[in-house]
Structures are given as structure tokens and as C-alpha cells.
Residue, then its C-alpha position, 0 to 999 in steps of 0.5 A: m500500500r505505501r508502493r501505491a501511495i508513493f505512486l498516487s503522490a508522484m502523480q502531480v499534474s503537469p506543470f504544462a497542463p493547459t488551463s483550457y482545451p480545445e473543443l473538437p468539432p465533430i467529424d463526418g463519419v465519426r462516432l466516439a464512445t468509452s467505458s469502465c470495464g476495470i481492465r485495470y484502473k478502478e472508477r475511470t474510462d479504460l477503453l474507447v470505441v470509435e465507429l468509421c463509416e464506409g469507406t474510410q481510408a487508413a494509413g498508420v506507423f508503428t514500433r520496430s520495436l522486436t518484441a511488438s505487441a499483438p495489437v500491433l502486430a494485428g494493424r500491421k497486418a490489416l493496415k494491407d487492406g488501407s480501410a477501416r471501419v471500426l478501432v478499439i483502445n484500451s488502457g491499463n494492460s498492453n497486451a504485449f509478450t503475452g504469446k499466443s493468449g495476446v493474439h487470442a485476445v486481439e482475435q476475440v475483441c475483432a470478432s466481437a467487433c466485426d459482429v457488432f459494426k457488421c464489418k470485415p476483420s481487415q478493417f478492424y484496429m485495435a491499441s492497447t497500452g499499459v502494462i506489459g506481460e499480463k494476460l489482457p481481460y478480453e471479455k471485458i471489452t468483448g461484453a461492454l462493446p454491444q453497449l457502447v453502440p447506443a452511447l457512440s456520439e460525433k461529440s465524445w472527443g474529450n471522453a476520447a482521450h481521457a480513456i486512453m491515458t494510463t501515467d498521463t497526467y492530462p488528455k492530449m488533444a489538437t485540431r485544425k481546419v484547412m481547405l482542400g480541392g475546394k472543401q474546408v475538412t477537419i483534422n482531429g488528433i488524440a495521443k497519450g503518453s508519458g514515460m517510455i518514449a524515444p520513438d523509433m516511428a510514431t511513439m505511444l499511442a496517437f490517432v488521428f481523424t479527418d473528413a477529407a478525401i484522401p487514398s490511403p497510399v497518400l495517407q500513408s505517404l502523409l503521415t510517414k513524412a509529418n511523423d518524421k517530423s514530429f513523434n519522431c523528434v521526441t524522448v522523454d526517457g529513451d526506452t521504445s515502447t512495445s506498443d507505438t501506434l499512430l493511426l490516420f483515418a480519413t472518411g472522405k466525407a468533405g467531399n474534396a476534389a480527387i487526390k490521385n498522388a502524394s505530390d499533388p499540389s493541393l495537399s500542400g496545405f493539408a500536409e502542413a496542417l497535419e504536422s502541425l497537429l501531430k507536432e503539438l500532440a507530441l511535444h504535450v508528450v514532452k510536456d507531460g514527460e513522468g515527473a517533468e518540470k522543463l521543456v527542452t529544445i536541442t537543434v544541433t546544426g553544421a552535421a554531416s547530414d540531417n540524419a547526424a544531426k538527428r542522432i546527435a540531437m538526441s544523444i544529448a536529449n537522452s542523456p542521464l547526466v544532461k537531463t539531471a543537470l537540467a532538472a538541477s538548473d545547473a548549466n553543466w555544458g560540459r555534458i553536452v560535450m559528452a553526449v555529442g561525442k559520444a553520439g557515434e557521428q562526425a564533430d570536430r571538436d575544436k570547431l564546437t560551439i555551444k549555445i544555451g538560451g542564446v548565449v555562446v557557453a563554448k566555442n573553438g574547443e573551449a569555453d568561450p572566454s566571455y562567457r559567465e554562468e549568471q548570464i543564463t542562471g534565469h534561463m536555466k531556471g525556467r520552465e524551456i530550455l534551449i540547447e544549440t550546439d554547432v559540430g563544424i562539419g556541414s551542413g546537417k540539422a536537426t531539432v528534438w524536443t525533451c524533458d528534465l529527468t527528475h525524482r519524480y520519475i523513479d517515483i513512478n515508474g518504481s511503483y507503477r505495478t504496485 
């Protein structure tokens, strides 16, 4: 009981939690409903069902983890069809590393959902998040599905964002409106994530819906590009989840002019809006990082390539030494030097430049003679920290986002299963 009390006390709301949340508008062809099934949590919703209209197109990106969950494996298979009719999401149990029983659980939920919503197995998607290695009590889900049909609503976005949370301290939602093919289209997105965040595809769980008419192959191209500039640029703790899933669904109800391919110039506004929405959701994940007190933006320039710059930036972002220094508001830039050096990418020691809060702290391979630590004391104590590093090799550049590492991260994760 004491460990459980520690866990609950550590779950204080993030200092970045919004004072108000966006009101996500209805999207024609999307209806949602939530339920409390008691999968792990008591007295809170833990099941979300999304009904999608006939003709809905799908795209997705999944974890590259070699211990991927059963729902991820099923999602990869379903995505080959490119269409969707129903999405089922549960929190509290990831159904990962559960062997044949995990596959059986997904199959049973799929069979029940297909019966309730009159769709094909290839149009069913499932995502699960929570504890790894525990069998999913799928009967609680299959028993709830028929009862959720009368509760389906176009307006349940806030409830949906709450239902998929685990250690999140606030729901994550975003919306955009943009013109496409002569019609105004809407994009809504929800996400969950707080720990085990270092994507190698997307991150945690994120679901995006639009009424745009866009075929699946084009959706996939748009999603992959937007994901690489958003979810694939954030990290909380360097650990990639077994369940990471990002799905995008397009109902086609907006009636925009036909899109032939991903290079169609009319897609530019939609692509920008999608990337902006994903970035907003991704930054919410970092801001709600377990125990986080600071949002950290890390920009690397002068690398051999953009990919090299990203690897260096991630080396800095994932360094426990850098992150604990940030938690203590300690301008220990030597730890940044260390993280650059261990990244495995080219860097010229004697051309290396480091800025914190816009102030040059090191250049030409040594401390800047004019630098005084009091110049950045106020910045280090703030909520948002900026670190810029030029490694003196080429023109590659990248920006990633992370958070600090506080003792509350240990409290939360040391007590998570209790």
C-alpha cells in the first residue's frame, strides 16, 4: 500500500497542463464512445471505441520494437487492406509479451467488433497500452462493445482523450481546419504518452481523424513524412514502447476534389496542417513526461547530414547526465560535450560551439572566455530550455524535444505495477 501511495502522490499534474482544452469539432463519419471496464483502473474510463463510416481510408506507423505487442502485429496486417470501420483502444494493459493468449485476445475482440459493427476483420484496428506481460482480460472488452453502440457520439472527443491515458496527467488533443480541393476539411487528433517515450516510428498511442477524401497510399505518404518531423523527434526517457501506434483515418465525407497522388499540389496545406497537429500532440507528450518540470528544445547544426544531426541531438536529449543537470537548473555544458562525443557521428572538437538560452558558453574547443554562468542562470531556472550546438562538419541540422529527469520519474516507475 505504501508503494501505491508513493505512485499516486507522484502523479501530480504537469506544470505544462493546459488551463483549457480545445473543443474538437465533429467529423462526419466518426463516432466515439467510452466505457469503464475495470481492465486495470477502477472508477475511470479505460475503453474507447471509434466507429468509422463505410469507405474510410487508413494509414499507420508502428513501433519497430522486436517485442511488439499483439495489437501492433494485427494493425500491421490490417493496414495492408487500407480501409477501416472500427477502432478499439484499451488502457491499463498493453497485451504485449503475452504469447498466443495475446493473439487470441485480439482475435476475440476483432470477432466481437466485426459482429457489432458489421465489418470485415481487415477493417478492424486495436491498440492497447499499459503493463507489459499480463494477459488481457478481453472478455471485459467484448462484453462492453454491444453496450457502447447506443452511446456513440460525434462529440465525445474529450472523453476519448481521457480514456486512453495511463500515467498521463492530462489529456492530449488538437484540431485543425484547412482547405483541400475546394472544401474545408477538419483534422482531429488525440494522443497518450508520458513515459517509455523514445520513438523509432511514432510514439505511444496517437489517433488522427479527418473528413478529407484521400486514398490510403497517399495518406500513408503524408503520415510518414509528418511523423518524422514530429513524434520521431521527441524523447522522454530513451525507451521505445512495445505498443507504439500512430493511426490516421480519412472518412472522405468532406467531398473535396479527388487526390491522385502524394505530389498533388493541392495537398500542401493539408500536409502542413497534419504536421502541425502531430507536432502539437508530440510536444504535449514531452511536456507531460513522467515527473517533468522543463521542456527542452535541442537544435544541432553543422553535422554531416540531417540524420547525423538528429542522432547527435538525440544523444544529448537522452543523456541522464544532461537531463539531471537540467532538472537541477545546472548549466553543466560539459555534459553536452560528452553527449556529442558519444553519439558516433562526426564532430570537430575544435570547432564545436554550444549555446544555452542563446548565450555562447563554449566555442573553438573550449569555454568561451567571455562567458559568465550568471548570464544564463535565469534561463536555466525557467520552464523552457534551449540548447544549440554546432559540430563544425557540414550543413546537416535537426531539432528534437525532451524534458528533464527528476526524482519523480523514479517514484512513478518504481511504483507503477503496485
